[in-house]
N, C-alpha and C positions, 0 to 999 in steps of 0.2 A: 376553488382553492385545491391545490394538489397536496397530497399527503407527503410529509417529510420522510426521506429515506434514511436519515441519520437521527441520532438522539437530539433532544432539545438542547440548544446552545451551540450546535455545530452546523447550523444551516448554511453558513458561509462556505463550507466544504462540499456542499451538494453538487456543484458543477463538475466535480472530479469523480463522482460515484460511478457513472456509466463506464468510464475508461479504466479506472484504477482499483475498483473493488473486484478482486480476482481470488478464486477459491484455493489456489495451490501455489506453491513456491515456483514450480515450473512455469505456470501461466504468468506469474509476476516477472520472472526472468525473461521470458519471451517478449513480454510487453516492453520491458526496459530496452532490450536490444532492437526492437522495431520502432521505437518512438523517437522522433527528432528531439535534440537536446533543448530546443526552446520550449517544447511542451513539458519535458522533464523538469526544466527550471521553473516553469510556472506552477507545476504541482508541488515541487519542493518549497518554493517561496510561500505558498499558501499554507501548507500543512506543517512544515518544520517549526515555525514560530508557535504553533498551537500544541506541539508535542507533549509538553509537560501537562497541560490541561487535559489532553486526550488520555494520556496514561493514567492520570489521577482518576478520571472518570471510569476508565475501563477496569481499574482496580476495585471498583465497587460492584462490578457485574460478575457473577459466577460464570466461569467458562464451562459450557456444557453443550451437548448436541441440541438442546432445546433453547439455546440462547436466543433472545429476541432478535429478529431480523435486523432491526436498525442498529443494535449493538454489534452484531456480527459484521455488518457492513463497515462500521467505524473501525473495528479490529482489522479487517482485511485492507482497508484504506491505509492504516498505520503500517501494516506489513509491507505494502507497496512502497511506502516512504522508506522503510528500511532497505528495500531492494534497490532503490534508485539513489540513495544517499552517496554511495561510493562513486557513482558516475558523476555526481555534482562536486563532491568535496575532494576526491582524490584524482580521478582520471580525466575529467573534463570531456568525457565521451561515453557512449553507451557500453562499449566493449571493455573488457579488462585488459590492460596493457600487458603484453607478453603472456596472456592467459590461454588456456585451452578452450576448445569449442564448447560452449555451455550445453549443447545438446548431448555431450558425452556424460554429463552428470545427470543420472536418473535417480530421482528420489523414490524409494519404494515403501517407505514407512509412513503409515497414517497414524496420527495421534488421536486417541479417543477424546 
């Protein structure tokens, strides 16, 4: 039996961990731009209906550098959902319509 990579109760989201758990906003943006829309839709369709439950759970976990790995993965999975939601709900494509090159936006602030 393999160890769960997400907190108990979120096992159905495990198939998305390898691709969508990304540590930075830049990595999540690059992933969105490089992923076919059918894969983005599959991720959105699986995670978005669970969002309230995920956020309720994450609100019980202190955010810290020593946050448990399974909790951090669930948080990063949720941040990836936030990254791709506009592609699904607004644009219907990975790129921002009439937007600038996303590589021009360089985030330099790390939050503790």
